C-alpha positions in Angstrom: -5.8 -2.8 12.1 -6.1 0.9 11.7 -3.5 3.7 11.7 -4.5 4.4 15.3 -3.9 0.8 16.2 -0.5 0.8 14.6 0.5 4.0 16.4 -0.7 2.6 19.7 1.2 -0.7 19.2 4.5 1.0 18.2 4.2 3.5 21.0 3.7 0.7 23.5 6.5 -1.5 22.2 9.1 1.3 21.8 8.2 3.5 24.7 8.0 6.6 22.4 5.1 8.9 22.9 2.0 8.4 20.7 2.3 11.9 19.3 5.9 11.2 18.1 4.9 7.8 16.6 1.9 9.4 14.9 4.2 12.1 13.4 6.6 9.4 12.1 3.8 7.3 10.6 2.2 10.3 8.9 5.6 11.4 7.6 6.3 7.9 6.2 2.9 7.8 4.4 3.4 11.3 3.0 6.9 10.4 1.7 5.6 7.2 0.1 2.7 9.1 -1.6 5.1 11.9 -2.8 7.4 9.3 -4.3 4.6 7.4 -6.0 3.0 10.6 -7.3 6.4 11.4 -8.9 6.4 8.0 -10.6 9.0 6.5 -8.2 8.6 3.0 -6.7 9.3 2.5 -3.0 11.3 -0.6 -1.9 11.4 -1.7 1.7 13.6 -4.8 2.0 12.1 -7.6 4.0 8.7 -6.0 3.8 7.7 -5.3 0.2 7.5 -2.8 -2.6 5.0 0.0 -3.4 5.0 0.1 -7.2 3.3 2.4 -9.7 1.8 0.3 -12.5 0.4 1.5 -15.8 -3.0 0.1 -16.7 -3.7 0.0 -20.4 -6.8 1.5 -21.9 -9.6 -1.0 -22.4 -13.1 -1.3 -23.7 -16.0 -1.9 -21.2 -19.8 -2.2 -21.4 -22.2 0.4 -20.0 -24.9 -2.0 -18.8 -27.8 0.5 -18.6 -27.2 1.9 -22.1 -25.8 -1.3 -23.6 -23.0 0.7 -25.2 -19.3 0.3 -25.3 -17.1 2.8 -23.5 -13.4 3.2 -23.5 -11.7 3.4 -20.1 -8.5 5.4 -20.6 -5.0 4.3 -19.5 -4.1 5.2 -16.0 -1.5 4.7 -13.3 -2.4 2.7 -10.1 -0.5 2.1 -6.9 0.1 -1.5 -6.0 1.9 -3.3 -3.1 4.0 -6.4 -3.7 5.0 -8.2 -0.4 8.6 -9.5 -0.2 9.2 -13.2 -0.2 10.1 -13.0 3.5 6.8 -11.3 4.3 4.8 -13.8 2.3 6.5 -16.8 3.9 6.0 -15.5 7.4 2.4 -14.7 6.7 1.7 -18.2 5.4 3.5 -19.8 8.3 1.7 -17.8 10.9 -1.7 -18.4 9.4 -1.0 -22.1 9.1 -0.1 -22.3 12.8 -3.5 -20.8 13.9 
């Protein structure tokens, strides 16, 4: 499902224009990105959490040169679905 599909589905189910739904979806994504770029986590009860995690530095192998390189520590965005979300997903997939 793409962003356009989400906008169409929400517009159809709510009766709100596609342009307004698109603006809301874009605004939501911008706010989540701003919060995470600022180091904040975003919690949506009943849906899940967008969490900023710190990945530690690690050693890796460069295959062509057969040398060891160090990958520096970095922050990565992650999503953790809520228990409700996970249970509903499992139930709906098992019923298919």
